N, C-alpha and C positions, 0 to 999 in steps of 0.2 A: 531771546532778548537778554542782554547782559545785565547782571545785577549792578546797581549803583553802590558806591561806597560812601561811608560817613566822613571819610577823611581824604585829603589830597596828598598825603605822604605818610610813610611809616619810617620812623627813625629808630634804629636798633642800637642797643648796647651790645658789647662783645662778650666779655667773660661772664659766664653764668646765664647768658641769653642765647648766644650763637654756639659757643663751645665751652668745654671745660679743660683748661690746660694745666690745672694746678699740680697734678702728679708729675708731669714733664718739667714744669717750671721749677718746682721745689728741688728737683735733682740738679738742674742747671744753676740755680742760685746757690746751692750748697757748694757746688764746684767753684763758683766765684768767691764765696766766703773763704774756702780753704786757700785759694790762690792769693787772696788779698793779704793774708797775714794779720788782719785786724782781729781784735778780740770781740767778735760778733757771734751771736747765737745762730745756730742752724735753723732752718725753716722746714715746715712740712705742708702737705696739701691742705689740711684743716686750717692751719694758720693763714695760708694765702687766701682761702675762701672768705675769711673774715675781713681781709684787707683789700682784695681786688674790687675795683670800683672807685677807690679813692685815688687821688693824684699821687704820683710817684714820690714826691717829697714827703707827703703825709705818711705813706706806707713805710718809708725809710725811718721816719721819726717813731712810728709805732713799733717797728720791729727792733730797732737798735737805738733806743733813747739815750744810752750811756756813751755812745760814740760821739766824738767831736763832729760838728756839722760838716767839715770838709771831708772827713772819713766816710760819713754817711753818704755824701754826694758821690764820692769815688766808688764806694761799694755798690750803690744802686746802678751806677754806670756799668760796672763789671757785670752785675747780675743781668742787666738788660742785654748786654752783648752775648753772654752765654745763653740767655733765653732765646734770642733770635736764632742762634746757631742750632740749638736743640729743636726748636719748632720747625725750622727749615728742613732738618734731617728726619723729623718724625714721619713715620709711615702709618701710624695708628689712626683710626677714625675717632676723633674726639669731639665731633659735632653732636649736638643734641638731635634726637630723632626728628626727621621730617623737615628740618630747617631749609635745606637747599630745595627740596621738592616744593615746599609751600611758597618760598620766595619766587621760584621759577613760574609757578602757576599764577601767582598774583601780579607779577611784574608787568604783564601787558595792560593791566587796568589801574595800577597804582605804582608810584615811584618809591624806591627804597633808599634810605640814607643810613649812615652810621656815625654816631658820636660817642666817644669814649674818653676816659681820663688817662689813657695809656700814653706811652712814649712815642715819639715820632718814628714812623716806619712800621709800627705794629699793625695798624689797620691794613696797610698794603699787603703785609704778610698774611694776615687773616683771609683777606679776599682771594689771594693767590692760592693758599692751601685748601680753602673750602670750595673753590670754584664759584664763589658768589660775585666775583668782580664784574661780570657782564650785567648784573642786575642792580648794582649800587651806583646811583647817580652822583653822589657827593658824600664826603665824610670830613670830620674834623676831630681834633684831639688836643689834649692838654700839652703834649710834647711839641705840637706845632705852634700853638698860639700863646701858651702860658696862662690860658684862661680856664676857669672851671667849667663844669658840664653845662650849667644853665646858660652861660654866655655862649658856649659853643653850639648849643641847640639853637639859640637865637641867631647866631651867625649863619648856620645852615639854612634856617628858615628864610632869612633875609636874602641870601644869595640865590635861593631857588624859588622865591616868591610864594612860599608856603603860607597859606592862610588858615588851614585847618589840619595841621599834622597831629600825629599821635606818636608817643614814645613808648617803646617796649623795653623794660629793664627788670632787674631782679632784686634790687636792694633799696634800703631806705634812702641812701644817697641819691639814687636815680629818682626816687619819688620826690625828694626835696628839690632836686634840680628842676624837675618838671613844674613843680609848684612855683618856683621862682621865675621860670621862663613862660609861665601861663600856657603850658602845653599839657593836654590830657595824658595820663599815665596808665599804661597797662602793666600789671605786675605778673612777671613770669615766675610763678611760684615754684617751678622745678629747679630754679637756680640756687644762688648762694645765700640769699638773705630774705628779709621780710620787708613789708611796707605797710604803713598805717593809712594810706589813702590811695585809691585807684578807681578808675571808671570800670575796669573789668579785671578779672584774675584768670590766667590761663595755666593749666597744669601740663600742657604740651604745646609746642610751637604751632602746630597745625590749627589750633583753635583760633588763631588770628583771623582765619578765613571767616569765621562766624561773627567776630567782633566788628570787622570793618564794613560789613554789609548793612545797608540801610534796612531797618525792619519796620 
């Protein structure tokens, strides 16, 4: 007899939850910074871990507050272009352990979704590179809608008729978005940040299996 689940959908964050791109992305962004000719400071993986999860405009403001707004916008566009190229070419396994295996195991009994504050096209690349595309029913992002994470969570829930979803993410921003969207939050403590409120904490992705089962 199959075990029943507490939820009717699992919505996943990307960076810090599914994979860690910060090493690859920092190199790509620094390439863009050099090419831009702007007086912008270089980045590193630690800096990006503190920023990922925010919307792209906020990241640009945090990293380059002294640049004029138009230069920040252009530079972030350059960075995203170089990032896409670098991630497409990447052959390293940057997924967190057991992500694909766990999603594949659970997908016959519960649907998976993705909501991120990333740029348009990024989630599609993630799903292609990780092999998760067959298991993800729907996704949404800031780059597509111009809306924050809480609103995009609500959009995905509405489109798919979700009444009892759960969101898995790694930062306080994820936690806050879930609170605003009235969706339970599971904190992936192995990721980039912290959270002050969550229904469960996981130290590895595979622990989702224990959380979603009705006890």
